[in-house]
Kinemage of the C-alpha trace (Angstrom):
@kinemage 1
@onewidth
@group {chain A} dominant
@subgroup {mainchain}
@vectorlist {calphas} color= white
{ca met a 1} P -11.705 13.321 2.042
{ca pro a 2} L -9.269 10.442 2.845
{ca asn a 3} L -9.092 8.391 -0.486
{ca pro a 4} L -10.278 4.961 0.337
{ca ala a 5} L -7.856 3.472 -2.289
{ca arg a 6} L -5.278 4.356 0.409
{ca leu a 7} L -6.672 1.273 2.031
{ca arg a 8} L -4.572 -0.663 -0.384
{ca ala a 9} L -1.427 0.742 1.335
{ca ala a 10} L 1.116 -1.576 2.780
{ca val a 11} L 0.805 -1.862 6.452
{ca leu a 12} L 4.614 -1.550 6.793
{ca thr a 13} L 4.726 1.873 5.600
{ca ala a 14} L 2.024 2.952 7.987
{ca thr a 15} L 3.629 1.186 10.969
{ca val a 16} L 6.812 3.420 10.510
{ca leu a 17} L 4.737 6.497 11.115
{ca leu a 18} L 2.336 4.995 13.671
{ca ser a 19} L 5.144 3.846 15.920
{ca ser a 20} L 6.741 7.390 15.922
{ca leu a 21} L 3.385 8.906 16.637
{ca leu a 22} L 2.307 6.516 19.364
{ca ala a 23} L 5.678 6.281 20.918
{ca gly a 24} P 7.684 1.231 -23.645
{ca cys a 25} L 7.895 -2.383 -24.962
{ca ser a 26} L 5.864 -5.557 -23.947
{ca gly a 27} L 8.459 -8.065 -25.079
{ca asp a 28} L 11.428 -9.676 -23.305
{ca asp a 29} L 13.936 -8.539 -25.978
{ca ser a 30} L 13.823 -4.883 -25.269
{ca glu a 31} L 16.909 -2.792 -24.526
{ca asp a 32} L 16.673 0.565 -22.985
{ca gly a 33} L 19.622 2.472 -24.728
{ca asp a 34} L 22.477 4.011 -22.677
{ca leu a 35} L 20.426 4.034 -19.516
{ca thr a 36} L 21.188 0.302 -18.990
{ca ala a 37} L 24.976 1.121 -18.755
{ca gln a 38} L 24.694 3.630 -16.000
{ca lys a 39} L 26.604 3.046 -12.804
{ca leu a 40} L 24.977 3.675 -9.498
{ca asp a 41} L 26.981 5.818 -6.941
{ca trp a 42} L 26.018 4.276 -3.644
{ca glu a 43} L 26.505 6.541 -0.664
{ca asp a 44} L 25.490 6.778 2.937
{ca cys a 45} L 21.739 7.615 3.086
{ca pro a 46} L 20.464 11.046 3.818
{ca ala a 47} L 17.520 11.648 6.118
{ca pro a 48} L 14.179 10.958 4.388
{ca ser a 49} L 12.623 13.990 2.632
{ca gln a 50} L 9.272 15.373 3.575
{ca ala a 51} L 7.715 13.630 0.733
{ca glu a 52} L 9.167 10.265 2.057
{ca gly a 53} L 7.795 10.928 5.589
{ca gly a 54} L 10.599 12.779 7.155
{ca gly a 55} L 12.499 11.446 10.125
{ca asn a 56} L 16.249 10.404 10.612
{ca ala a 57} L 18.645 8.658 8.299
{ca pro a 58} L 18.346 4.820 8.662
{ca ser a 59} L 20.337 3.334 11.494
{ca pro a 60} L 23.034 0.819 10.818
{ca leu a 61} L 22.063 -2.779 10.392
{ca pro a 62} L 22.360 -5.101 13.306
{ca asp a 63} L 25.813 -6.301 12.086
{ca gly a 64} L 26.958 -2.732 11.927
{ca asp a 65} L 26.763 -2.487 8.091
{ca glu a 66} L 25.395 0.798 6.739
{ca trp a 67} L 22.466 1.243 4.429
{ca gln a 68} L 23.395 2.736 1.059
{ca cys a 69} L 21.501 5.044 -1.193
{ca ala a 70} L 21.736 5.921 -4.814
{ca thr a 71} L 19.629 7.413 -7.736
{ca met a 72} L 19.016 5.697 -11.109
{ca lys a 73} L 17.911 7.669 -14.194
{ca ala a 74} L 14.967 6.405 -16.047
{ca pro a 75} L 13.009 7.839 -18.987
{ca leu a 76} L 10.181 10.281 -17.941
{ca asp a 77} L 8.145 8.808 -20.853
{ca trp a 78} L 8.763 5.197 -21.728
{ca asp a 79} L 7.208 5.849 -25.052
{ca asp a 80} L 10.104 8.188 -25.683
{ca pro a 81} L 13.065 6.474 -24.018
{ca glu a 82} L 15.448 8.801 -25.609
{ca gly a 83} L 13.795 11.823 -24.126
{ca asp a 84} L 13.833 13.594 -20.683
{ca thr a 85} L 14.795 11.514 -17.649
{ca ile a 86} L 13.758 11.392 -14.012
{ca asp a 87} L 15.727 10.259 -11.051
{ca leu a 88} L 14.473 7.181 -8.976
{ca ala a 89} L 15.748 6.896 -5.329
{ca leu a 90} L 17.033 3.383 -4.351
{ca ile a 91} L 18.355 1.837 -1.105
{ca arg a 92} L 20.242 -1.290 -0.316
{ca ala a 93} L 21.782 -3.449 2.274
{ca glu a 94} L 24.541 -5.585 0.751
{ca ser a 95} L 24.384 -9.266 1.176
{ca ser a 96} L 25.750 -10.475 4.615
{ca gly a 97} L 26.795 -13.808 3.204
{ca arg a 98} L 29.723 -15.321 1.301
{ca ala a 99} L 30.129 -13.745 -2.155
{ca ser a 100} L 30.242 -17.282 -3.717
{ca glu a 101} L 26.631 -17.757 -2.466
{ca arg a 102} L 25.116 -14.542 -3.426
{ca ile a 103} L 22.161 -14.889 -5.752
{ca gly a 104} L 21.716 -11.245 -6.880
{ca ser a 105} L 19.571 -8.367 -5.705
{ca leu a 106} L 16.132 -8.893 -4.115
{ca leu a 107} L 13.880 -5.992 -4.964
{ca phe a 108} L 11.021 -5.055 -2.688
{ca asn a 109} L 7.886 -3.098 -3.150
{ca phe a 110} L 5.929 -2.575 -0.043
{ca gly a 111} L 2.647 -1.199 -1.429
{ca gly a 112} L 0.514 1.839 -1.587
{ca pro a 113} L 0.580 2.685 -4.320
{ca gly a 114} L 2.515 5.536 -3.069
{ca gly a 115} L 4.638 3.976 -0.235
{ca ser a 116} L 8.340 4.866 -0.031
{ca gly a 117} L 10.597 1.787 -0.244
{ca val a 118} L 13.519 3.872 0.748
{ca thr a 119} L 12.039 4.486 4.191
{ca thr a 120} L 10.230 1.291 4.653
{ca leu a 121} L 12.907 -1.261 3.867
{ca pro a 122} L 15.457 -0.153 6.592
{ca ala a 123} L 12.547 0.090 9.171
{ca phe a 124} L 11.963 -3.563 8.748
{ca gly a 125} L 15.271 -4.780 7.315
{ca glu a 126} L 15.893 -7.038 10.338
{ca asp a 127} L 12.839 -9.015 9.474
{ca tyr a 128} L 14.518 -10.013 6.197
{ca ala a 129} L 17.766 -11.044 7.782
{ca ala a 130} L 17.635 -14.549 6.438
{ca leu a 131} L 17.014 -13.348 3.060
{ca arg a 132} L 20.021 -10.959 3.149
{ca thr a 133} L 22.437 -13.993 3.537
{ca arg a 134} L 22.189 -14.572 -0.204
{ca tyr a 135} L 20.777 -11.302 -1.717
{ca asp a 136} L 21.435 -7.573 -1.596
{ca leu a 137} L 18.106 -6.182 -0.082
{ca val a 138} L 17.024 -3.374 -2.513
{ca ser a 139} L 14.104 -1.164 -2.543
{ca phe a 140} L 13.105 2.108 -4.261
{ca asp a 141} L 10.566 5.034 -4.292
{ca pro a 142} L 8.583 4.363 -7.387
{ca arg a 143} L 7.987 7.122 -9.800
{ca gly a 144} L 5.874 9.864 -8.405
{ca val a 145} L 6.579 8.721 -4.899
{ca gly a 146} L 8.934 10.146 -2.098
{ca arg a 147} L 12.177 11.230 -3.672
{ca ser a 148} L 11.414 9.897 -7.140
{ca ala a 149} L 9.909 12.832 -9.092
{ca pro a 150} L 7.246 13.120 -6.366
{ca val a 151} L 3.584 14.080 -7.236
{ca glu a 152} L 2.677 17.277 -5.421
{ca cys a 153} L -0.898 18.387 -4.860
{ca glu a 154} L -2.001 20.550 -1.837
{ca asn a 155} L 0.205 21.840 0.960
{ca asp a 156} L 0.150 20.812 4.612
{ca gln a 157} L -2.517 23.279 5.620
{ca gln a 158} L -4.735 22.520 2.654
{ca leu a 159} L -4.278 18.789 3.390
{ca asp a 160} L -5.368 19.356 7.031
{ca ala a 161} L -8.520 20.899 5.582
{ca phe a 162} L -9.019 18.318 3.023
{ca phe a 163} L -9.033 15.525 5.505
{ca gln a 164} L -11.419 17.405 7.828
{ca his a 165} L -14.125 17.157 5.221
{ca asp a 166} L -17.027 14.775 5.455
{ca ala a 167} L -16.343 11.795 3.086
{ca thr a 168} L -19.811 10.275 3.576
{ca pro a 169} L -22.416 12.848 2.629
{ca asp a 170} L -25.874 12.628 4.046
{ca asp a 171} L -27.589 15.256 1.941
{ca ala a 172} L -27.231 17.389 -1.112
{ca glu a 173} L -25.202 20.108 0.643
{ca glu a 174} L -22.753 17.677 1.972
{ca arg a 175} L -22.445 15.871 -1.341
{ca thr a 176} L -21.661 19.215 -3.048
{ca glu a 177} L -18.883 19.825 -0.494
{ca leu a 178} L -17.432 16.542 -1.090
{ca leu a 179} L -17.306 17.002 -4.822
{ca asp a 180} L -15.898 20.419 -4.418
{ca asn a 181} L -13.278 19.163 -2.178
{ca thr a 182} L -12.151 16.507 -4.419
{ca lys a 183} L -12.123 18.811 -7.491
{ca glu a 184} L -9.960 21.180 -5.683
{ca phe a 185} L -7.438 18.461 -4.648
{ca asn a 186} L -7.354 17.123 -8.184
{ca ala a 187} L -6.896 20.550 -9.709
{ca ala a 188} L -3.998 21.176 -7.352
{ca cys a 189} L -2.404 17.897 -8.615
{ca glu a 190} L -2.788 19.034 -12.143
{ca lys a 191} L -1.307 22.488 -11.443
{ca asn a 192} L 1.661 21.374 -9.435
{ca ser a 193} L 2.427 17.978 -11.163
{ca gly a 194} L 0.927 18.072 -14.656
{ca lys a 195} L 4.189 16.790 -16.262
{ca ile a 196} L 4.473 13.627 -14.155
{ca leu a 197} L 0.818 12.708 -13.928
{ca pro a 198} L 0.560 10.815 -17.318
{ca glu a 199} L 3.803 8.825 -16.536
{ca val a 200} L 3.013 7.172 -13.248
{ca arg a 201} L 1.018 4.126 -14.515
{ca thr a 202} L 1.979 0.739 -13.034
{ca thr a 203} L 3.205 -0.291 -16.398
{ca asp a 204} L 5.765 2.502 -16.272
{ca ala a 205} L 6.982 1.425 -12.780
{ca ala a 206} L 7.255 -2.141 -14.120
{ca arg a 207} L 9.459 -0.901 -16.904
{ca asp a 208} L 11.511 0.994 -14.343
{ca met a 209} L 12.080 -2.348 -12.512
{ca asp a 210} L 13.418 -4.036 -15.589
{ca leu a 211} L 15.809 -1.239 -16.148
{ca met a 212} L 16.713 -1.508 -12.354
{ca arg a 213} L 17.267 -5.213 -12.879
{ca gln a 214} L 19.884 -4.515 -15.651
{ca val a 215} L 21.491 -1.739 -13.961
{ca leu a 216} L 21.920 -3.863 -10.769
{ca gly a 217} L 23.542 -6.610 -12.922
{ca asp a 218} L 20.862 -9.379 -12.735
{ca asp a 219} L 19.772 -11.522 -15.531
{ca lys a 220} L 16.535 -12.212 -13.792
{ca leu a 221} L 14.386 -10.175 -11.507
{ca tyr a 222} L 14.104 -11.546 -7.927
{ca tyr a 223} L 11.258 -9.788 -6.297
{ca phe a 224} L 9.119 -9.477 -3.097
{ca gly a 225} L 5.906 -7.682 -3.655
{ca ile a 226} L 3.515 -6.768 -0.832
{ca ser a 227} L -0.099 -5.416 -1.250
{ca tyr a 228} L -0.040 -3.222 -4.264
{ca gly a 229} L 3.561 -4.453 -4.885
{ca thr a 230} L 1.842 -7.903 -5.961
{ca glu a 231} L -0.042 -5.901 -8.628
{ca leu a 232} L 3.193 -4.243 -9.769
{ca gly a 233} L 4.831 -7.691 -9.760
{ca gly a 234} L 2.078 -9.217 -11.779
{ca val a 235} L 2.324 -6.485 -14.420
{ca tyr a 236} L 6.055 -6.874 -14.506
{ca ala a 237} L 5.598 -10.561 -15.085
{ca his a 238} L 3.116 -9.945 -17.942
{ca leu a 239} L 5.409 -7.501 -19.681
{ca phe a 240} L 8.696 -9.427 -19.153
{ca pro a 241} L 7.708 -13.128 -18.375
{ca lys a 242} L 11.026 -14.506 -19.305
{ca arg a 243} L 12.980 -12.091 -16.987
{ca val a 244} L 11.083 -13.224 -13.864
{ca gly a 245} L 13.369 -15.131 -11.361
{ca arg a 246} L 12.135 -16.095 -8.011
{ca ala a 247} L 9.222 -13.867 -6.896
{ca val a 248} L 6.868 -13.789 -3.971
{ca phe a 249} L 3.574 -11.943 -3.688
{ca asp a 250} L 2.293 -11.376 -0.283
{ca ala a 251} L -1.066 -9.592 0.660
{ca val a 252} L -2.367 -10.070 -2.858
{ca val a 253} L -4.478 -7.606 -4.941
{ca asp a 254} L -7.074 -9.148 -6.955
{ca pro a 255} L -6.099 -8.325 -10.546
{ca thr a 256} L -9.412 -9.244 -12.144
{ca gln a 257} L -11.451 -6.573 -10.320
{ca thr a 258} L -12.632 -3.113 -11.514
{ca pro a 259} L -12.223 -0.204 -8.958
{ca glu a 260} L -15.912 -0.693 -7.918
{ca gln a 261} L -15.421 -4.486 -7.336
{ca gly a 262} L -12.088 -3.690 -5.424
{ca ser a 263} L -13.768 -1.234 -3.187
{ca leu a 264} L -16.757 -3.555 -2.557
{ca gly a 265} L -14.284 -6.348 -1.742
{ca gln a 266} L -12.457 -4.121 0.732
{ca ala a 267} L -15.729 -3.317 2.428
{ca arg a 268} L -16.152 -7.000 3.138
{ca gly a 269} L -12.565 -7.367 4.075
{ca phe a 270} L -12.610 -4.630 6.564
{ca gln a 271} L -15.957 -5.837 7.987
{ca arg a 272} L -14.534 -9.209 8.467
{ca ala a 273} L -11.388 -7.792 10.134
{ca leu a 274} L -13.817 -5.645 12.571
{ca asp a 275} L -15.852 -8.753 13.327
{ca asn a 276} L -12.621 -10.649 14.195
{ca phe a 277} L -11.451 -7.686 16.409
{ca ala a 278} L -14.645 -7.499 18.275
{ca glu a 279} L -14.799 -11.333 18.748
{ca asp a 280} L -11.201 -11.367 19.928
{ca cys a 281} L -11.790 -8.515 22.563
{ca thr a 282} L -14.949 -10.112 23.970
{ca ser a 283} L -13.603 -13.801 24.018
{ca lys a 284} L -10.645 -12.947 26.415
{ca val a 285} L -10.714 -13.926 30.010
{ca glu a 286} L -10.594 -10.294 31.246
{ca asp a 287} L -13.549 -8.111 30.512
{ca cys a 288} L -13.493 -6.350 27.126
{ca pro a 289} L -13.503 -2.658 27.931
{ca ile a 290} L -15.496 -1.639 24.896
{ca gly a 291} L -18.384 -3.979 24.871
{ca asp a 292} L -19.963 -7.090 26.416
{ca thr a 293} L -20.331 -9.020 23.277
{ca ala a 294} L -18.897 -8.774 19.846
{ca gln a 295} L -22.239 -7.273 18.474
{ca asp a 296} L -22.174 -4.805 21.459
{ca val a 297} L -18.590 -3.693 20.435
{ca lys a 298} L -19.735 -3.036 16.844
{ca asp a 299} L -22.987 -1.324 17.868
{ca arg a 300} L -21.084 1.087 20.241
{ca ile a 301} L -18.623 1.839 17.467
{ca ala a 302} L -21.495 2.650 15.074
{ca lys a 303} L -23.143 4.930 17.632
{ca leu a 304} L -19.815 6.661 18.151
{ca leu a 305} L -19.525 7.403 14.399
{ca ala a 306} L -23.165 8.520 14.223
{ca asp a 307} L -22.546 10.879 17.144
{ca leu a 308} L -19.319 12.187 15.449
{ca asp a 309} L -21.280 12.966 12.318
{ca arg a 310} L -23.382 15.388 14.457
{ca lys a 311} L -20.656 16.742 16.684
{ca pro a 312} L -16.865 15.959 16.307
{ca leu a 313} L -14.747 15.459 19.403
{ca pro a 314} L -11.582 17.262 20.250
{ca gly a 315} L -8.778 15.510 18.558
{ca ile a 316} L -5.180 16.971 18.048
{ca phe a 317} L -5.483 20.683 18.601
{ca pro a 318} L -6.754 22.517 16.535
{ca arg a 319} L -8.256 19.638 14.635
{ca asp a 320} L -11.457 17.754 15.635
{ca leu a 321} L -12.025 14.053 15.335
{ca thr a 322} L -14.776 13.839 12.709
{ca gln a 323} L -16.729 10.838 11.714
{ca thr a 324} L -14.356 10.479 8.658
{ca ala a 325} L -11.202 10.675 10.631
{ca ala a 326} L -12.489 8.097 13.166
{ca thr a 327} L -13.521 5.715 10.355
{ca asn a 328} L -10.043 6.180 8.889
{ca gly a 329} L -8.388 5.614 12.159
{ca ile a 330} L -10.411 2.348 12.825
{ca ala a 331} L -9.387 1.075 9.329
{ca gln a 332} L -5.802 1.839 9.929
{ca ala a 333} L -5.774 -0.159 13.308
{ca leu a 334} L -7.338 -3.190 11.521
{ca tyr a 335} L -4.327 -3.573 9.215
{ca ser a 336} L -2.486 -5.570 11.819
{ca gln a 337} L -3.426 -7.579 14.878
{ca asp a 338} L -0.630 -5.795 16.685
{ca phe a 339} L -2.611 -2.578 16.199
{ca trp a 340} L -5.761 -4.044 17.934
{ca glu a 341} L -4.626 -2.926 21.390
{ca tyr a 342} L -4.334 0.711 20.055
{ca leu a 343} L -7.738 0.465 18.680
{ca thr a 344} L -9.143 -0.624 22.022
{ca gln a 345} L -7.420 2.262 23.830
{ca ala a 346} L -8.563 4.586 21.163
{ca leu a 347} L -12.254 3.659 21.399
{ca glu a 348} L -12.087 3.774 25.308
{ca gln a 349} L -10.693 7.277 25.088
{ca ala a 350} L -13.349 8.398 22.410
{ca tyr a 351} L -16.208 7.110 24.617
{ca asp a 352} L -14.753 9.429 27.277
{ca gly a 353} L -14.659 12.370 24.977
{ca asp a 354} L -11.013 12.153 23.900
{ca gly a 355} L -10.237 11.633 20.208
{ca arg a 356} L -6.385 11.916 20.124
{ca ile a 357} L -5.511 8.232 19.455
{ca leu a 358} L -8.015 7.771 16.817
{ca met a 359} L -6.798 10.925 15.353
{ca leu a 360} L -3.215 9.674 15.519
{ca leu a 361} L -4.242 6.434 13.700
{ca ser a 362} L -5.952 8.469 11.070
{ca asp a 363} L -2.845 10.616 10.737
{ca ser a 364} L -0.844 7.523 10.268
{ca met a 365} L -3.064 6.428 7.349
{ca asn a 366} L -2.861 9.841 5.724
{ca gly a 367} L 1.086 10.159 5.972
{ca arg a 368} L 0.900 13.146 8.565
{ca asn a 369} L 3.793 13.255 11.048
{ca glu a 370} L 3.732 14.770 14.550
{ca asn a 371} L 4.982 18.030 13.196
{ca gly a 372} L 2.044 18.538 10.991
{ca glu a 373} L 3.942 17.618 7.655
{ca tyr a 374} L 2.496 15.248 5.114
{ca ser a 375} L 4.442 12.769 3.011
{ca asn a 376} L 3.306 12.608 -0.533
{ca ile a 377} L 1.528 9.114 -0.143
{ca thr a 378} L -1.963 10.422 -0.594
{ca ala a 379} L -0.923 12.474 -3.698
{ca ala a 380} L 1.031 9.561 -5.275
{ca asn a 381} L -1.813 7.116 -4.315
{ca val a 382} L -4.372 8.977 -6.068
{ca ala a 383} L -2.183 9.757 -9.138
{ca ile a 384} L -1.166 6.149 -9.645
{ca asn a 385} L -4.608 4.725 -9.102
{ca cys a 386} L -6.274 7.341 -11.363
{ca ala a 387} L -3.654 6.746 -14.092
{ca asp a 388} L -4.187 3.015 -13.876
{ca asp a 389} L -7.965 2.806 -13.431
{ca lys a 390} L -10.273 3.599 -16.570
{ca pro a 391} L -13.679 3.863 -14.905
{ca arg a 392} L -14.814 7.381 -13.769
{ca tyr a 393} L -17.740 7.146 -11.435
{ca thr a 394} L -20.558 9.703 -10.953
{ca pro a 395} L -22.317 10.729 -7.728
{ca glu a 396} L -25.531 9.081 -9.122
{ca phe a 397} L -23.742 5.784 -9.769
{ca val a 398} L -22.277 5.852 -6.128
{ca glu a 399} L -25.767 6.526 -4.627
{ca ser a 400} L -27.289 3.587 -6.686
{ca lys a 401} L -24.414 1.280 -5.159
{ca leu a 402} L -24.857 2.405 -1.515
{ca pro a 403} L -27.287 -0.416 -0.513
{ca gln a 404} L -24.901 -3.031 -1.771
{ca phe a 405} L -21.907 -1.353 0.001
{ca arg a 406} L -23.876 -1.129 3.226
{ca ala a 407} L -24.901 -4.686 3.010
{ca ala a 408} L -21.151 -5.621 2.820
{ca ser a 409} L -20.167 -3.348 5.565
{ca pro a 410} L -22.530 -1.217 7.872
{ca leu a 411} L -19.416 0.484 9.054
{ca phe a 412} L -17.119 0.999 5.995
{ca gly a 413} L -19.609 0.848 3.116
{ca asp a 414} L -20.457 4.377 2.749
{ca tyr a 415} L -16.790 5.429 3.163
{ca leu a 416} L -15.590 3.082 0.479
{ca ala a 417} L -18.410 3.666 -1.949
{ca trp a 418} L -18.153 7.498 -1.885
{ca gly a 419} L -14.273 7.126 -2.209
{ca met a 420} L -14.973 5.782 -5.885
{ca leu a 421} L -15.335 9.497 -6.808
{ca ser a 422} L -11.654 10.226 -6.281
{ca cys a 423} L -10.735 9.948 -9.987
{ca thr a 424} L -13.923 11.560 -11.387
{ca asp a 425} L -12.292 14.819 -12.236
{ca trp a 426} L -8.795 13.629 -12.763
{ca ala a 427} L -6.838 15.170 -15.619
{ca val a 428} L -5.345 12.042 -17.053
{ca pro a 429} L -7.426 9.123 -18.501
{ca gly a 430} L -7.089 5.726 -16.906
{ca ala a 431} L -5.409 2.940 -18.597
{ca ala a 432} L -7.774 -0.097 -18.139
{ca asp a 433} L -10.517 -1.642 -16.151
{ca his a 434} L -7.866 -3.867 -14.449
{ca pro a 435} L -4.398 -4.778 -14.956
{ca asp a 436} L -3.230 -7.688 -17.115
{ca val a 437} L -0.923 -10.074 -15.287
{ca ser a 438} L -1.063 -13.012 -17.568
{ca ala a 439} L 2.519 -14.322 -17.776
{ca pro a 440} L 2.815 -17.556 -19.779
{ca gly a 441} L 6.305 -18.978 -19.627
{ca ala a 442} L 7.337 -17.140 -16.399
{ca ala a 443} L 9.083 -18.933 -13.594
{ca pro a 444} L 6.905 -20.032 -10.673
{ca ile a 445} L 5.550 -17.056 -8.452
{ca leu a 446} L 4.710 -17.827 -4.816
{ca val a 447} L 1.315 -16.219 -3.999
{ca val a 448} L 0.511 -15.976 -0.366
{ca gly a 449} L -2.884 -15.162 0.799
{ca asn a 450} L -4.101 -14.306 4.443
{ca thr a 451} L -7.578 -15.304 5.274
{ca gly a 452} L -7.888 -12.445 7.756
{ca asp a 453} L -6.534 -9.771 5.478
{ca pro a 454} L -8.750 -6.649 5.424
{ca ala a 455} L -7.250 -4.496 2.735
{ca thr a 456} L -6.426 -7.293 0.147
{ca pro a 457} L -9.014 -9.899 0.829
{ca tyr a 458} L -7.871 -13.543 0.864
{ca glu a 459} L -9.899 -14.381 -2.340
{ca gly a 460} L -7.697 -12.214 -4.348
{ca ala a 461} L -4.714 -14.689 -4.005
{ca arg a 462} L -6.601 -17.372 -5.889
{ca lys a 463} L -7.722 -14.860 -8.500
{ca met a 464} L -4.006 -13.808 -9.001
{ca val a 465} L -2.924 -17.506 -9.326
{ca arg a 466} L -5.479 -17.989 -12.052
{ca ala a 467} L -4.638 -14.764 -13.907
{ca leu a 468} L -0.908 -15.362 -13.943
{ca gly a 469} L -1.615 -18.619 -15.796
{ca glu a 470} L -1.145 -22.288 -15.555
{ca gly a 471} L 2.209 -23.353 -14.029
{ca val a 472} L 3.058 -19.896 -12.862
{ca gly a 473} L 1.104 -18.905 -9.801
{ca val a 474} L 1.593 -21.218 -6.747
{ca glu a 475} L -0.977 -20.494 -3.929
{ca leu a 476} L -0.040 -20.674 -0.129
{ca thr a 477} L -2.620 -19.879 2.485
{ca tyr a 478} L -2.039 -18.306 5.859
{ca lys a 479} L -4.810 -18.619 8.271
{ca gly a 480} L -4.209 -15.431 10.162
{ca gln a 481} L -5.046 -11.865 10.869
{ca gly a 482} L -3.766 -8.581 9.356
{ca his a 483} L -2.437 -7.368 6.106
{ca gly a 484} L 0.100 -9.670 4.851
{ca ala a 485} L 1.577 -13.004 6.061
{ca tyr a 486} L 5.487 -12.958 5.991
{ca asp a 487} L 5.885 -10.253 8.634
{ca ser a 488} L 3.388 -11.868 10.879
{ca gly a 489} L 6.189 -13.912 12.175
{ca asn a 490} L 4.525 -17.176 11.200
{ca arg a 491} L 7.332 -19.642 10.969
{ca cys a 492} L 5.497 -21.782 8.369
{ca val a 493} L 5.010 -18.937 5.978
{ca gln a 494} L 8.531 -17.752 6.427
{ca ser a 495} L 9.952 -21.149 5.992
{ca ala a 496} L 8.199 -21.569 2.655
{ca val a 497} L 9.078 -18.144 1.413
{ca asn a 498} L 12.623 -18.397 2.489
{ca gly a 499} L 12.901 -21.818 0.949
{ca tyr a 500} L 11.821 -20.707 -2.401
{ca leu a 501} L 13.856 -17.471 -2.544
{ca leu a 502} L 16.977 -18.856 -1.024
{ca glu a 503} L 17.000 -22.428 -2.373
{ca gly a 504} L 14.493 -22.366 -5.132
{ca lys a 505} L 12.310 -24.866 -3.394
{ca val a 506} L 8.690 -24.350 -4.493
{ca pro a 507} L 6.239 -25.358 -1.801
{ca pro a 508} L 3.410 -27.658 -2.974
{ca ala a 509} L 0.460 -25.687 -4.426
{ca gly a 510} L -2.363 -25.430 -1.788
{ca thr a 511} L 0.081 -25.379 1.234
{ca val a 512} L -1.732 -24.056 4.322
{ca cys a 513} L -0.143 -22.537 7.368
{ca ser a 514} L -1.921 -21.595 10.509
């Protein structure tokens, strides 16, 4: 079963794969012993590991400069900073501007949780060329992710079977199969990664970032967080408010929600995105090939999914396109308006009995490459979410919530409701109902919400602003589609973000870009 918490994943991480397929302390005065004095050995970057998604070493930057990689040691257990250590993988592009104008390092987290920053940053580094004029661009694989002490659960063959299972059971037999499938996956995580599972909470990653700040030589943390990266940034600001430099949160996670509330919010968000996709297709001058009206588009999709529940279509041999895989693929395509054309093509093919493009979209969501190898994004995502989230839901609880979820989204409601069982049998207890991001005394944080965002609905931006506290969060609204705003190319958004990060100019609260 695909874990619907994966729907928090940054669209940038998924785009890398999709394009290839289709073409301890809570105060500010803490010190971290000898680890703060370590020197990073920057070298040419190797090809990404399988856990990072595989592929080739990053190509040189447009100006010919090479990406550089290094590893940084961090405590395995931040409650025992003198104990065992783990290696965290980092990547950077040194500033292209004058040394006298350099501000420091700008640290990126692209989301997930579970996305590899080491592979994502170079894939989209050109988008941040303006920021590179005054910063070294830096990203990393958070603990449990990619090359940084990766969580390992099931192997490639087991994951193929895992994702073929029905994630929206209709009867007692299917419900038992879903529960057994989830238990087997979680047991494999405990067997293969028991040592790291208790140490992958977001608070641990935030402490890693403060160590990173010190090792990189910065007095303040300059930060750009996307999707889950906004939650990580908020937790950092709570733990180290006086260490916050200039920070931007884009595609904002609502930090006030429980996992149930977050899943329900995503049901509404993905339904809204589907509505927008259907309206866009049928409002164009040329005929929409997948429906005559927006409602017709959605009705045909619903019929396709119902038919797939009874009889899957051929997908990518030897795997079939199941109802679950198709739902997963549709969700993936709704992350970005740039993907809508793929979704239209995928649905056209599926109506003709060919499930390959929807399967490719689903594979992209799940971190599977064309060679049948999986990154560890699903394993890391489940591990981090389950370590963070305290609630453990039962099948009876989920069934009681199905009417509410179906009202929020006829298409995605069941899928997201049943996904709440992902942590039910997890070996490590969760930390809290929701993260604490209150950061009194922190520097301004620019919080950018997108009205058409499916995975982190727009309402979360205002909740983040309020939770950060008075005088900290500064809200900016982008009236657009897709997951995130800066990489949409909108000049208004980019001007506001660049103005703050490069010049320290805070835009007026309530600024609207369209």
